[in-house]
C-alpha positions in Angstrom: 105.6 97.4 96.1 105.8 97.2 92.3 103.6 94.9 90.4 105.2 91.8 89.0 104.6 91.7 85.2 106.6 90.2 82.3 109.4 92.5 81.5 110.9 93.2 78.1 113.6 95.6 76.9 112.5 99.1 76.1 112.1 98.8 72.3 111.7 102.5 71.5 114.3 104.7 73.2 114.6 107.2 70.3 110.9 108.1 70.0 110.1 111.1 67.9 107.8 113.4 69.8 105.5 114.7 67.0 102.5 112.3 67.0 99.4 113.0 64.9 95.8 112.0 65.6 94.2 109.2 63.5 90.8 107.7 63.3 89.5 104.2 62.8 85.9 102.9 62.3 84.4 101.7 65.6 83.0 98.3 64.7 81.4 95.3 66.6 84.1 94.1 69.0 86.1 97.3 69.2 86.6 99.3 72.4 84.7 102.5 71.7 84.8 104.5 75.0 86.4 104.7 78.5 85.4 106.3 81.7 86.9 106.5 85.1 84.4 105.5 87.8 85.5 107.2 91.1 84.2 108.3 94.5 86.0 111.7 94.0 85.0 112.9 90.6 86.4 116.4 91.2 89.8 114.9 92.1 89.9 112.5 89.2 88.9 115.3 86.8 91.7 117.5 88.1 94.3 114.7 87.9 93.5 113.6 84.3 93.0 117.1 83.0 96.5 118.0 84.3 98.1 114.8 83.2 96.7 114.9 79.7 96.6 118.7 79.3 92.8 118.2 78.6 89.9 120.5 78.9 87.0 119.4 81.2 83.3 120.0 80.6 80.3 118.9 82.6 77.1 117.2 81.4 74.2 117.2 83.9 72.9 113.7 84.4 69.9 112.4 86.5 72.3 110.4 88.7 75.0 113.1 88.9 77.2 115.2 86.7 79.3 113.5 84.1 82.6 115.1 83.2 84.1 114.8 79.8 87.8 115.5 78.9 88.8 116.7 75.5 92.1 117.5 73.8 91.3 120.0 71.1 88.4 118.6 69.2 89.0 115.0 70.5 87.0 113.8 73.4 89.1 111.2 75.2 87.7 110.2 78.6 84.7 110.4 80.8 84.7 110.8 84.6 81.7 109.5 86.5 81.0 109.6 90.2 80.2 106.1 91.6 76.8 105.6 93.1 76.6 105.7 96.9 75.1 102.3 96.6 78.3 100.8 95.1 79.8 98.2 97.4 82.5 99.7 99.6 85.1 97.2 98.3 84.7 98.6 94.7 87.7 100.8 94.1 88.0 103.6 91.5 88.6 102.0 88.1 88.6 102.7 84.4 85.7 101.0 82.6 86.0 100.1 78.9 83.0 100.1 76.6 82.9 97.5 73.7 80.8 98.2 70.7 78.2 95.6 69.6 75.7 95.4 66.8 72.9 94.1 69.0 73.1 95.1 72.7 70.2 92.9 73.8 71.5 89.8 72.1 75.1 90.4 73.3 74.0 91.0 76.9 72.0 87.8 76.9 74.9 85.9 75.4 77.3 87.2 78.0 75.1 85.6 80.7 74.8 82.3 78.8 78.6 82.1 78.3 79.2 82.4 82.1 79.4 86.1 82.6 77.4 88.1 85.1 75.1 90.9 84.0 75.7 93.6 86.7 73.6 96.2 85.1 70.9 95.2 82.5 70.6 97.1 79.2 70.0 100.8 80.0 69.3 103.8 77.7 71.9 106.5 77.7 72.1 109.9 76.0 73.7 108.5 72.8 73.0 104.8 73.0 72.2 101.7 75.1 74.7 100.0 77.4 75.0 97.2 79.9 77.6 96.3 82.5 79.1 92.8 82.5 81.6 90.9 84.6 83.4 88.2 82.6 83.7 84.6 84.0 87.0 85.5 85.6 85.6 88.6 87.3 86.8 91.5 85.1 84.2 94.2 84.5 83.5 95.9 81.1 80.5 97.5 79.4 78.7 96.7 76.1 77.5 99.6 74.0 75.3 100.1 71.0 75.0 103.6 69.6 71.6 105.1 68.7 71.4 105.8 64.9 72.9 109.2 64.0 74.1 109.9 67.6 77.9 109.2 66.8 80.1 109.5 63.8 81.1 105.8 64.2 84.8 106.6 64.5 87.3 106.3 67.3 90.2 108.9 67.6 93.7 107.8 68.6 96.4 110.2 69.7 98.4 111.6 72.7 96.0 111.6 75.6 93.6 109.0 74.2 93.3 105.3 75.3 94.7 103.2 72.5 95.0 99.7 74.0 93.3 97.4 76.6 94.9 94.5 78.4 93.1 92.0 80.6 95.1 90.6 83.5 93.4 87.5 84.8 94.2 84.4 86.8 92.4 82.3 84.1 93.4 83.6 80.7 92.2 80.5 78.9 88.7 80.9 80.2 88.8 84.6 79.4 89.9 83.9 75.8 87.1 81.4 75.3 84.5 83.9 76.6 85.5 86.9 74.6 85.9 84.9 71.4 82.5 83.4 71.8 80.8 86.7 72.8 82.5 89.2 70.4 83.9 87.0 67.6 87.5 87.9 68.7 90.3 85.7 67.4 93.3 84.9 69.5 96.9 84.5 68.6 100.2 84.4 70.4 101.9 87.8 71.1 104.9 88.4 68.8 107.4 87.4 71.6 105.4 84.4 72.7 104.4 86.2 75.9 103.9 84.8 79.4 102.2 81.4 79.7 98.6 81.8 78.5 99.1 85.3 77.1 97.2 86.0 73.9 96.7 88.9 71.5 93.0 89.4 70.5 92.0 90.5 67.0 88.9 91.8 65.4 88.0 93.5 62.2 91.5 92.8 60.8 93.4 94.4 63.6 94.5 93.8 67.2 92.1 95.1 69.7 93.3 93.8 73.1 95.6 91.6 75.0 95.0 88.9 77.6 97.7 87.8 80.0 97.9 85.8 83.2 98.0 87.5 86.6 101.2 87.3 88.6 99.4 85.4 91.4 96.4 83.0 91.3 94.5 85.0 93.9 94.8 88.4 92.0 91.5 90.0 91.0 90.9 90.0 87.2 90.8 93.5 85.7 91.0 95.3 82.4 93.8 97.9 82.2 93.5 100.9 79.8 96.6 102.2 78.1 96.8 106.0 77.6 99.0 107.2 74.8 101.7 109.7 75.7 104.3 111.4 73.7 107.2 110.8 76.0 107.2 108.2 78.8 109.7 110.0 81.0 107.7 113.2 81.1 104.3 111.5 81.6 105.5 109.4 84.4 107.1 112.3 86.2 104.0 114.4 85.8 101.7 111.7 87.0 103.8 111.1 90.2 104.0 114.9 90.8 100.2 114.9 90.7 99.9 112.2 93.3 99.9 109.0 91.3 102.0 106.0 92.5 104.2 103.9 90.2 103.2 100.2 90.3 105.8 99.0 87.8 109.0 100.2 86.3 108.9 101.0 82.5 108.2 97.7 80.7 108.6 97.2 76.9 106.0 95.2 75.0 107.0 94.4 71.4 103.5 94.9 69.9 102.5 97.9 72.1 105.5 100.0 73.3 107.0 101.2 76.5 104.5 100.9 79.4 104.3 102.0 83.0 101.5 101.0 85.3 100.3 103.7 87.8 97.6 104.0 90.5 96.0 107.4 90.2 95.4 109.5 93.4 91.8 108.2 93.7 92.9 104.6 93.4 92.2 103.6 89.8 94.9 101.6 88.0 96.0 102.9 84.6 98.8 102.5 82.1 100.7 105.1 80.2 102.2 103.9 76.9 104.7 105.4 74.5 103.7 103.4 71.5 106.0 101.6 69.1 106.2 103.3 65.7 103.9 100.7 64.0 101.0 101.9 66.3 101.4 105.6 65.4 100.4 105.2 61.8 
């Protein structure tokens, strides 16, 4: 059964297929990294490597190998095996990391604002992170890089995640939480959007969207949008590799043509052929 999401006309039928990579500073409030958490790391690595035409490398970690996918010189996605202690009802998912200037303060604020700290601040190989569930139940991570361990930039291009959208049964509560936690500012989407939908801005640019779930009982979740050069080709390849289509192609004026998929390991993702204004 296909997901029920607001539908718009396909706004970009004559997309030119020569996209270039571009970089933006990763500042407080920006999504800075994404990883797929899965119970089948080998299967997820094989799927995304083939879908994105990416090269995989492995980094040994104390809790298990961490796979990194790169397209040329651009590292675009991590693949991590979920701990055996993860509750059985936790499905494979794509986890987004949001950069903050003070990880300790931001993690404490998340709890005070009604979020749940699922994993307290931990030291990683290039910085510190914590895992949070917002007051509506959607999971995300906070991240503060160690000095000198990153170049402070985020790359965008075909195969990279360029947008994030929160689907939640309580968008008003979510907007309040993220604005207070991260300093995001909300505005109506260009087309007005579904009831309660908002576009979230930080550092002078749009960083995310928040929209109501189709049903009040739906679980809140962040969806990551992977940029593709041609929607038709990407959707066909994903399905050939074992993914399932959860929607038809949907057009969002400020984003582009989007299709929601469930990968073979159960994680929900989006592929997006961006509108021209997001390719600059």
